[in-house]
C-alpha positions as CSV (number, residue, x, y, z in Angstrom):
1,M,101.4,101.6,99.7
2,R,97.8,102.3,98.5
3,V,95.0,102.3,101.1
4,I,91.3,102.6,100.6
5,V,88.6,103.0,103.3
6,V,85.1,102.2,102.1
7,F,82.2,103.2,104.4
8,E,78.5,103.5,104.6
9,S,76.9,106.0,107.0
10,I,73.3,107.0,107.7
11,W,73.5,109.6,110.5
12,G,77.2,110.4,110.0
13,N,78.6,108.4,112.9
14,T,80.2,105.8,110.8
15,E,81.5,108.4,108.5
16,R,83.2,110.2,111.4
17,V,84.8,106.9,112.5
18,A,85.9,106.2,108.9
19,R,87.5,109.7,108.7
20,A,89.3,109.1,112.1
21,I,90.6,105.7,110.9
22,A,91.8,107.4,107.7
23,V,93.7,110.0,109.8
24,G,95.5,107.3,111.6
25,L,96.3,105.4,108.4
26,E,97.7,108.5,106.8
27,R,100.6,108.4,109.1
28,H,101.8,105.5,107.0
29,A,100.3,106.1,103.5
30,P,97.9,108.3,101.5
31,V,94.3,107.1,102.0
32,E,91.4,107.1,99.6
33,L,88.2,107.6,101.6
34,V,85.0,106.7,99.7
35,T,81.4,105.8,100.3
36,A,80.1,102.4,99.3
37,E,78.2,104.2,96.6
38,E,81.4,105.6,95.0
39,A,83.7,102.6,95.8
40,P,85.5,100.8,93.0
41,M,84.7,97.1,92.2
42,L,88.3,96.3,91.5
43,L,90.5,96.5,94.6
44,E,93.7,94.9,93.4
45,P,95.5,98.2,93.1
46,Y,95.3,98.6,96.9
47,D,97.6,97.2,99.5
48,L,95.1,97.5,102.3
49,V,91.3,97.7,102.2
50,V,89.2,98.8,105.2
51,V,85.5,98.4,105.1
52,G,82.9,99.7,107.6
53,G,79.2,100.4,108.1
54,P,76.5,100.6,110.7
55,T,75.0,97.4,112.2
56,H,71.3,97.2,111.2
57,A,69.1,94.3,112.1
58,F,72.1,92.2,113.4
59,S,74.2,92.6,110.3
60,M,75.1,94.9,107.4
61,S,72.3,97.2,106.4
62,R,69.9,96.3,103.6
63,P,67.8,98.6,101.5
64,S,64.8,97.8,103.7
65,T,66.6,98.6,107.0
66,R,68.0,101.9,105.5
67,A,64.5,102.8,104.3
68,S,63.1,102.0,107.8
69,A,65.7,104.3,109.4
70,V,64.5,107.1,107.2
71,Q,60.8,106.4,107.8
72,T,60.8,105.5,111.5
73,R,63.9,107.3,112.9
74,N,64.0,110.3,110.7
75,A,67.4,109.5,109.2
76,P,68.6,112.2,106.8
77,A,68.4,110.0,103.7
78,A,68.9,106.4,102.8
79,V,72.0,105.6,100.7
80,S,71.3,103.8,97.5
81,R,74.2,101.2,97.9
82,G,75.5,100.1,101.2
83,I,78.5,97.9,102.0
84,R,76.4,94.8,101.6
85,E,75.5,95.6,98.0
86,W,78.9,96.9,97.2
87,L,80.6,93.7,98.5
88,G,78.2,91.7,96.4
89,E,79.7,93.5,93.3
90,V,83.4,93.5,94.3
91,C,85.6,91.5,92.1
92,P,87.3,88.5,93.8
93,V,91.1,89.0,94.2
94,F,93.8,86.8,92.8
95,Y,96.1,87.3,95.7
96,P,95.3,87.9,99.4
97,I,95.1,91.7,99.8
98,P,95.1,92.6,103.5
99,A,91.7,93.9,104.7
100,A,90.0,94.9,108.0
101,T,86.5,95.7,109.0
102,F,84.7,97.9,111.5
103,D,81.2,98.9,112.4
104,T,79.2,101.2,114.5
105,K,76.7,99.8,117.0
106,V,74.4,101.2,119.7
107,V,75.4,100.8,123.3
108,T,71.9,100.1,124.4
109,P,69.9,98.1,123.8
110,R,72.7,95.6,123.6
111,L,71.9,93.6,120.5
112,P,73.7,90.6,118.9
113,G,75.1,90.7,115.4
114,S,77.7,92.8,113.7
115,A,78.0,94.5,110.3
116,A,81.8,94.2,110.6
117,K,81.8,90.5,111.2
118,A,79.4,90.0,108.2
119,A,81.6,92.2,106.0
120,R,84.7,90.2,107.2
121,S,83.1,87.0,106.0
122,E,82.3,88.5,102.6
123,L,85.8,89.8,102.2
124,R,87.3,86.4,103.1
125,A,85.0,84.7,100.5
126,L,86.3,87.2,97.9
127,G,89.9,86.1,98.7
128,F,91.0,89.0,101.0
129,D,93.4,88.4,103.9
130,V,91.4,89.5,106.9
131,R,93.4,88.5,109.9
132,E,92.5,91.3,112.3
133,P,89.4,91.0,114.5
134,S,86.5,93.1,113.4
135,T,86.3,96.3,115.5
136,T,83.1,97.9,116.8
137,F,82.8,101.6,117.7
138,R,79.9,102.4,120.0
139,V,77.1,104.9,119.5
140,H,74.6,106.4,122.0
141,G,71.3,105.6,120.4
142,Y,70.7,105.0,116.8
143,E,71.2,108.6,115.8
144,G,74.3,109.1,117.9
145,P,76.5,110.7,119.1
146,L,79.5,108.4,119.3
147,V,80.5,107.4,122.8
148,D,83.3,109.6,124.2
149,G,86.7,108.5,123.1
150,E,85.6,106.4,120.1
151,L,87.1,108.8,117.5
152,D,90.5,108.7,119.3
153,R,90.2,104.9,119.5
154,A,89.4,104.8,115.7
155,E,92.4,107.0,114.9
156,Q,94.7,104.7,116.9
157,W,93.2,101.6,115.3
158,G,94.0,103.3,111.9
159,V,97.6,103.9,113.1
160,A,98.0,100.3,114.1
161,L,96.4,99.0,110.8
162,G,98.7,101.2,108.8
163,A,101.8,100.0,110.7
164,L,100.9,96.4,110.2
165,A,100.1,96.9,106.5
166,A,103.4,98.8,105.9
167,T,105.2,95.9,107.4
168,T,103.4,93.4,105.2
169,V,103.9,95.5,102.1
170,S,107.6,95.9,102.8
171,G,107.9,92.1,102.9
172,D,108.9,92.0,106.6
173,H,106.2,89.7,107.9
174,G,107.8,89.1,111.3
175,D,106.3,86.3,113.2
176,G,102.9,86.6,111.7
177,E,101.4,87.7,115.0
178,S,98.9,90.5,115.1
179,S,99.3,93.5,117.4
180,L,95.9,95.0,116.8
181,A,93.7,93.0,119.2
C-alpha cells in the first residue's frame, strides 16, 4: 500500500499534526509526507491520499491570507503554494482513490468554515473517494500551540485511516461502514 500525506503549514502546527497522522499511518504502510509545494500532481500511484492545511478566512488559505499572516501576525514565512493551489493543479483520477482531509483551526474565536471541508469537496470533484468526515485539530490562537491531546488524537486518526485503507486495498470491503467518525 502506498500512502501520501500532503500538508500546508504556516506556524508549524499543521505540520506537527501531519507528522502525527503519518506516524499512525506508518503502522500499516510506509508514508510519504510532503508539503503542498513539493507534492506531485499525479496521485494514481497512491492507495490513500491525506490532505491537510490551516483554516484561513473560513476555508483553505489563499496567497492573500498567507501574506496577511506574515504581515499582521508575524508568521515565519508564507508558503508559495498551499493546498488550494496544489489541488487546483492535481490531475483527476480515473478510479476512486481513497482520500481523507484534515485541518487546524483556532479554538477561539469560534469561526465558521473549514479548510478540510473545502479540500474534501475539491478531492471529490477530482474523482477521489472521500468517505470519512473531515477532521479538525484545534489550536490555541493563530500561532498555536496545539490544544493538549491533539497530537495523540492525530496519531490515532492516522492509525484508523491506515486500517481502513489496508482493508480497502486488500479487497475486503466489509459492510462499507466507516469506523473513523
